[in-house]
N, CA, C and O atoms as a GROMACS GRO file, in nm:
protein
  320
    1MET      N    1   0.084  -0.118   0.000
    1MET     CA    2   0.000   0.000   0.000
    1MET      C    3   0.088   0.124   0.000
    1MET      O    4   0.188   0.132   0.072
    2ILE      N    5   0.050   0.221  -0.081
    2ILE     CA    6   0.127   0.344  -0.093
    2ILE      C    7   0.085   0.440   0.018
    2ILE      O    8  -0.034   0.467   0.036
    3GLU      N    9   0.182   0.490   0.091
    3GLU     CA   10   0.156   0.581   0.203
    3GLU      C   11   0.108   0.718   0.151
    3GLU      O   12   0.136   0.755   0.037
    4THR      N   13   0.038   0.790   0.235
    4THR     CA   14  -0.020   0.920   0.197
    4THR      C   15   0.086   1.017   0.145
    4THR      O   16   0.063   1.083   0.044
    5LEU      N   17   0.200   1.027   0.212
    5LEU     CA   18   0.303   1.120   0.167
    5LEU      C   19   0.356   1.084   0.028
    5LEU      O   20   0.385   1.173  -0.052
    6GLU      N   21   0.368   0.956   0.000
    6GLU     CA   22   0.410   0.912  -0.134
    6GLU      C   23   0.303   0.947  -0.238
    6GLU      O   24   0.335   0.987  -0.350
    7ARG      N   25   0.177   0.930  -0.200
    7ARG     CA   26   0.067   0.964  -0.291
    7ARG      C   27   0.069   1.114  -0.322
    7ARG      O   28   0.051   1.154  -0.438
    8ILE      N   29   0.090   1.196  -0.221
    8ILE     CA   30   0.094   1.341  -0.241
    8ILE      C   31   0.209   1.377  -0.334
    8ILE      O   32   0.192   1.457  -0.426
    9ALA      N   33   0.326   1.319  -0.312
    9ALA     CA   34   0.441   1.345  -0.399
    9ALA      C   35   0.411   1.303  -0.543
    9ALA      O   36   0.451   1.371  -0.637
   10PHE      N   37   0.341   1.192  -0.560
   10PHE     CA   38   0.302   1.144  -0.692
   10PHE      C   39   0.207   1.243  -0.759
   10PHE      O   40   0.224   1.277  -0.876
   11LEU      N   41   0.106   1.290  -0.684
   11LEU     CA   42   0.008   1.384  -0.739
   11LEU      C   43   0.072   1.516  -0.779
   11LEU      O   44   0.030   1.578  -0.876
   12ARG      N   45   0.174   1.559  -0.706
   12ARG     CA   46   0.243   1.685  -0.738
   12ARG      C   47   0.305   1.681  -0.878
   12ARG      O   48   0.320   1.786  -0.941
   13LYS      N   49   0.341   1.565  -0.926
   13LYS     CA   50   0.405   1.550  -1.057
   13LYS      C   51   0.305   1.553  -1.173
   13LYS      O   52   0.345   1.560  -1.289
   14ILE      N   53   0.176   1.548  -1.142
   14ILE     CA   54   0.074   1.542  -1.246
   14ILE      C   55   0.019   1.682  -1.271
   14ILE      O   56  -0.028   1.749  -1.179
   15HIS      N   57   0.026   1.725  -1.396
   15HIS     CA   58  -0.013   1.860  -1.432
   15HIS      C   59  -0.156   1.894  -1.390
   15HIS      O   60  -0.184   2.008  -1.352
   16LEU      N   61  -0.245   1.800  -1.396
   16LEU     CA   62  -0.385   1.820  -1.358
   16LEU      C   63  -0.398   1.878  -1.217
   16LEU      O   64  -0.490   1.955  -1.190
   17PHE      N   65  -0.306   1.841  -1.129
   17PHE     CA   66  -0.314   1.882  -0.989
   17PHE      C   67  -0.222   2.001  -0.957
   17PHE      O   68  -0.207   2.039  -0.841
   18HIS      N   69  -0.160   2.058  -1.060
   18HIS     CA   70  -0.069   2.171  -1.043
   18HIS      C   71  -0.142   2.288  -0.976
   18HIS      O   72  -0.255   2.320  -1.013
   19GLY      N   73  -0.080   2.348  -0.880
   19GLY     CA   74  -0.138   2.464  -0.813
   19GLY      C   75  -0.218   2.431  -0.688
   19GLY      O   76  -0.258   2.522  -0.615
   20LEU      N   77  -0.243   2.302  -0.664
   20LEU     CA   78  -0.315   2.265  -0.543
   20LEU      C   79  -0.220   2.265  -0.424
   20LEU      O   80  -0.102   2.232  -0.438
   21GLY      N   81  -0.272   2.301  -0.309
   21GLY     CA   82  -0.192   2.304  -0.188
   21GLY      C   83  -0.188   2.169  -0.120
   21GLY      O   84  -0.251   2.073  -0.163
   22ASP      N   85  -0.112   2.163  -0.012
   22ASP     CA   86  -0.094   2.039   0.062
   22ASP      C   87  -0.227   1.982   0.112
   22ASP      O   88  -0.248   1.860   0.107
   23VAL      N   89  -0.315   2.066   0.161
   23VAL     CA   90  -0.443   2.019   0.215
   23VAL      C   91  -0.527   1.955   0.105
   23VAL      O   92  -0.584   1.848   0.125
   24GLU      N   93  -0.534   2.021  -0.010
   24GLU     CA   94  -0.612   1.966  -0.122
   24GLU      C   95  -0.551   1.835  -0.173
   24GLU      O   96  -0.623   1.739  -0.200
   25LEU      N   97  -0.420   1.833  -0.186
   25LEU     CA   98  -0.353   1.711  -0.233
   25LEU      C   99  -0.372   1.596  -0.135
   25LEU      O  100  -0.391   1.482  -0.176
   26GLU      N  101  -0.366   1.626  -0.007
   26GLU     CA  102  -0.386   1.522   0.093
   26GLU      C  103  -0.529   1.468   0.087
   26GLU      O  104  -0.552   1.348   0.101
   27THR      N  105  -0.625   1.557   0.066
   27THR     CA  106  -0.765   1.514   0.054
   27THR      C  107  -0.781   1.420  -0.065
   27THR      O  108  -0.845   1.315  -0.053
   28ILE      N  109  -0.724   1.456  -0.178
   28ILE     CA  110  -0.731   1.371  -0.297
   28ILE      C  111  -0.658   1.239  -0.272
   28ILE      O  112  -0.709   1.132  -0.303
   29ALA      N  113  -0.537   1.248  -0.216
   29ALA     CA  114  -0.456   1.128  -0.190
   29ALA      C  115  -0.531   1.028  -0.103
   29ALA      O  116  -0.522   0.907  -0.124
   30ASN      N  117  -0.605   1.078  -0.006
   30ASN     CA  118  -0.678   0.988   0.085
   30ASN      C  119  -0.803   0.929   0.022
   30ASN      O  120  -0.861   0.835   0.077
   31GLN      N  121  -0.844   0.982  -0.091
   31GLN     CA  122  -0.963   0.930  -0.160
   31GLN      C  123  -0.929   0.828  -0.268
   31GLN      O  124  -1.019   0.763  -0.322
   32LEU      N  125  -0.802   0.814  -0.300
   32LEU     CA  126  -0.761   0.723  -0.408
   32LEU      C  127  -0.777   0.578  -0.366
   32LEU      O  128  -0.746   0.540  -0.253
   33ASP      N  129  -0.824   0.497  -0.459
   33ASP     CA  130  -0.829   0.352  -0.440
   33ASP      C  131  -0.710   0.293  -0.515
   33ASP      O  132  -0.691   0.319  -0.634
   34GLU      N  133  -0.632   0.215  -0.446
   34GLU     CA  134  -0.515   0.152  -0.507
   34GLU      C  135  -0.555   0.014  -0.558
   34GLU      O  136  -0.603  -0.070  -0.482
   35ILE      N  137  -0.535  -0.008  -0.688
   35ILE     CA  138  -0.570  -0.136  -0.749
   35ILE      C  139  -0.449  -0.186  -0.826
   35ILE      O  140  -0.386  -0.111  -0.901
   36THR      N  141  -0.417  -0.311  -0.806
   36THR     CA  142  -0.307  -0.374  -0.878
   36THR      C  143  -0.364  -0.467  -0.983
   36THR      O  144  -0.454  -0.547  -0.955
   37TYR      N  145  -0.313  -0.457  -1.104
   37TYR     CA  146  -0.356  -0.543  -1.213
   37TYR      C  147  -0.242  -0.635  -1.253
   37TYR      O  148  -0.125  -0.597  -1.245
   38SER      N  149  -0.276  -0.754  -1.294
   38SER     CA  150  -0.177  -0.851  -1.342
   38SER      C  151  -0.137  -0.818  -1.485
   38SER      O  152  -0.211  -0.750  -1.557
   39LYS      N  153  -0.022  -0.866  -1.525
   39LYS     CA  154   0.023  -0.847  -1.663
   39LYS      C  155  -0.081  -0.904  -1.758
   39LYS      O  156  -0.132  -1.014  -1.736
   40ASP      N  157  -0.114  -0.830  -1.861
   40ASP     CA  158  -0.211  -0.868  -1.966
   40ASP      C  159  -0.356  -0.870  -1.917
   40ASP      O  160  -0.444  -0.913  -1.991
   41GLU      N  161  -0.382  -0.826  -1.795
   41GLU     CA  162  -0.520  -0.818  -1.747
   41GLU      C  163  -0.588  -0.697  -1.812
   41GLU      O  164  -0.529  -0.590  -1.823
   42VAL      N  165  -0.712  -0.716  -1.854
   42VAL     CA  166  -0.789  -0.608  -1.916
   42VAL      C  167  -0.844  -0.518  -1.805
   42VAL      O  168  -0.911  -0.564  -1.713
   43ILE      N  169  -0.816  -0.390  -1.816
   43ILE     CA  170  -0.865  -0.293  -1.718
   43ILE      C  171  -1.006  -0.251  -1.756
   43ILE      O  172  -1.096  -0.250  -1.671
   44PHE      N  173  -1.027  -0.216  -1.881
   44PHE     CA  174  -1.161  -0.200  -1.935
   44PHE      C  175  -1.154  -0.223  -2.085
   44PHE      O  176  -1.052  -0.200  -2.149
   45ALA      N  177  -1.266  -0.269  -2.140
   45ALA     CA  178  -1.269  -0.314  -2.278
   45ALA      C  179  -1.319  -0.205  -2.372
   45ALA      O  180  -1.390  -0.112  -2.334
   46GLN      N  181  -1.278  -0.221  -2.496
   46GLN     CA  182  -1.323  -0.132  -2.603
   46GLN      C  183  -1.475  -0.130  -2.605
   46GLN      O  184  -1.540  -0.233  -2.587
   47GLU      N  185  -1.531  -0.013  -2.626
   47GLU     CA  186  -1.676   0.010  -2.633
   47GLU      C  187  -1.744   0.011  -2.496
   47GLU      O  188  -1.862   0.045  -2.488
   48SER      N  189  -1.674  -0.026  -2.390
   48SER     CA  190  -1.735  -0.019  -2.257
   48SER      C  191  -1.710   0.120  -2.200
   48SER      O  192  -1.614   0.187  -2.237
   49LYS      N  193  -1.796   0.161  -2.110
   49LYS     CA  194  -1.782   0.292  -2.046
   49LYS      C  195  -1.712   0.273  -1.912
   49LYS      O  196  -1.749   0.187  -1.832
   50SER      N  197  -1.613   0.354  -1.889
   50SER     CA  198  -1.544   0.351  -1.761
   50SER      C  199  -1.592   0.469  -1.678
   50SER      O  200  -1.606   0.580  -1.729
   51GLU      N  201  -1.618   0.444  -1.554
   51GLU     CA  202  -1.659   0.550  -1.463
   51GLU      C  203  -1.546   0.587  -1.368
   51GLU      O  204  -1.569   0.649  -1.264
   52ASN      N  205  -1.425   0.548  -1.404
   52ASN     CA  206  -1.309   0.570  -1.318
   52ASN      C  207  -1.205   0.655  -1.390
   52ASN      O  208  -1.204   0.668  -1.512
   53PHE      N  209  -1.118   0.711  -1.309
   53PHE     CA  210  -1.002   0.786  -1.356
   53PHE      C  211  -0.881   0.707  -1.311
   53PHE      O  212  -0.866   0.676  -1.193
   54TYR      N  213  -0.793   0.673  -1.404
   54TYR     CA  214  -0.679   0.588  -1.373
   54TYR      C  215  -0.550   0.669  -1.378
   54TYR      O  216  -0.531   0.754  -1.464
   55MET      N  217  -0.461   0.640  -1.283
   55MET     CA  218  -0.326   0.696  -1.282
   55MET      C  219  -0.231   0.578  -1.265
   55MET      O  220  -0.257   0.485  -1.189
   56ILE      N  221  -0.122   0.583  -1.337
   56ILE     CA  222  -0.024   0.474  -1.331
   56ILE      C  223   0.085   0.512  -1.231
   56ILE      O  224   0.160   0.607  -1.254
   57TYR      N  225   0.093   0.438  -1.122
   57TYR     CA  226   0.196   0.463  -1.021
   57TYR      C  227   0.321   0.381  -1.050
   57TYR      O  228   0.434   0.425  -1.026
   58LYS      N  229   0.300   0.262  -1.102
   58LYS     CA  230   0.412   0.171  -1.129
   58LYS      C  231   0.374   0.084  -1.248
   58LYS      O  232   0.260   0.039  -1.259
   59GLY      N  233   0.470   0.060  -1.337
   59GLY     CA  234   0.445  -0.027  -1.451
   59GLY      C  235   0.399   0.050  -1.573
   59GLY      O  236   0.430   0.168  -1.590
   60SER      N  237   0.324  -0.019  -1.659
   60SER     CA  238   0.276   0.042  -1.783
   60SER      C  239   0.143  -0.019  -1.823
   60SER      O  240   0.103  -0.125  -1.773
   61VAL      N  241   0.075   0.050  -1.914
   61VAL     CA  242  -0.055   0.004  -1.964
   61VAL      C  243  -0.053   0.016  -2.115
   61VAL      O  244  -0.019   0.120  -2.171
   62LYS      N  245  -0.091  -0.092  -2.181
   62LYS     CA  246  -0.097  -0.093  -2.327
   62LYS      C  247  -0.241  -0.063  -2.368
   62LYS      O  248  -0.335  -0.126  -2.320
   63ILE      N  249  -0.257   0.033  -2.459
   63ILE     CA  250  -0.388   0.069  -2.511
   63ILE      C  251  -0.400   0.008  -2.651
   63ILE      O  252  -0.319   0.038  -2.739
   64VAL      N  253  -0.500  -0.075  -2.670
   64VAL     CA  254  -0.517  -0.141  -2.800
   64VAL      C  255  -0.661  -0.126  -2.848
   64VAL      O  256  -0.754  -0.104  -2.770
   65ARG      N  257  -0.676  -0.138  -2.979
   65ARG     CA  258  -0.807  -0.136  -3.042
   65ARG      C  259  -0.815  -0.258  -3.132
   65ARG      O  260  -0.723  -0.287  -3.209
   66LYS      N  261  -0.926  -0.329  -3.122
   66LYS     CA  262  -0.948  -0.442  -3.212
   66LYS      C  263  -1.020  -0.391  -3.335
   66LYS      O  264  -1.124  -0.325  -3.326
   67GLN      N  265  -0.962  -0.423  -3.450
   67GLN     CA  266  -1.018  -0.376  -3.576
   67GLN      C  267  -1.002  -0.487  -3.678
   67GLN      O  268  -0.891  -0.533  -3.705
   68GLN      N  269  -1.112  -0.528  -3.736
   68GLN     CA  270  -1.113  -0.634  -3.836
   68GLN      C  271  -1.040  -0.759  -3.787
   68GLN      O  272  -0.965  -0.822  -3.860
   69GLY      N  273  -1.066  -0.793  -3.661
   69GLY     CA  274  -1.009  -0.913  -3.602
   69GLY      C  275  -0.864  -0.902  -3.560
   69GLY      O  276  -0.808  -0.998  -3.508
   70LYS      N  277  -0.803  -0.787  -3.580
   70LYS     CA  278  -0.663  -0.767  -3.542
   70LYS      C  279  -0.656  -0.668  -3.427
   70LYS      O  280  -0.740  -0.580  -3.412
   71GLU      N  281  -0.553  -0.685  -3.345
   71GLU     CA  282  -0.528  -0.595  -3.234
   71GLU      C  283  -0.423  -0.493  -3.274
   71GLU      O  284  -0.311  -0.528  -3.309
   72ILE      N  285  -0.460  -0.365  -3.267
   72ILE     CA  286  -0.370  -0.257  -3.304
   72ILE      C  287  -0.332  -0.180  -3.178
   72ILE      O  288  -0.419  -0.130  -3.107
   73GLN      N  289  -0.203  -0.170  -3.152
   73GLN     CA  290  -0.158  -0.096  -3.034
   73GLN      C  291  -0.161   0.053  -3.065
   73GLN      O  292  -0.098   0.099  -3.160
   74LEU      N  293  -0.234   0.128  -2.984
   74LEU     CA  294  -0.246   0.272  -3.000
   74LEU      C  295  -0.145   0.349  -2.916
   74LEU      O  296  -0.096   0.454  -2.956
   75ALA      N  297  -0.116   0.295  -2.797
   75ALA     CA  298  -0.023   0.364  -2.707
   75ALA      C  299   0.029   0.268  -2.602
   75ALA      O  300  -0.030   0.163  -2.576
   76ASN      N  301   0.139   0.305  -2.543
   76ASN     CA  302   0.192   0.235  -2.427
   76ASN      C  303   0.217   0.341  -2.320
   76ASN      O  304   0.312   0.419  -2.331
   77LEU      N  305   0.131   0.344  -2.218
   77LEU     CA  306   0.139   0.447  -2.115
   77LEU      C  307   0.226   0.398  -2.000
   77LEU      O  308   0.218   0.282  -1.959
   78VAL      N  309   0.307   0.488  -1.947
   78VAL     CA  310   0.395   0.454  -1.835
   78VAL      C  311   0.373   0.553  -1.722
   78VAL      O  312   0.310   0.657  -1.740
   79LYS      N  313   0.427   0.521  -1.606
   79LYS     CA  314   0.411   0.611  -1.491
   79LYS      C  315   0.471   0.746  -1.523
   79LYS      O  316   0.560   0.759  -1.608
   80ASN      N  317   0.421   0.847  -1.454
   80ASN     CA  318   0.465   0.985  -1.474
   80ASN      C  319   0.606   1.004  -1.427
   80ASN      O  320   0.660   1.114  -1.436
   0.00000   0.00000   0.00000
């Protein structure tokens, strides 16, 4: 589990949270749900709606689209 101070330091590096103070960052950090995914596990599928906001703390995420039966890699996202 990632400690609150580590979460705050992580959030400081993300442009979306630029300009927020310690109190705001701590509030956000304490609201985060930490989820670990296995290699090649699908986080959400094409055409499905996600109601979550994802941040990569460790590792990477491959973004793919299935088109005409083939898998096309669109991006490979890594931690900030």
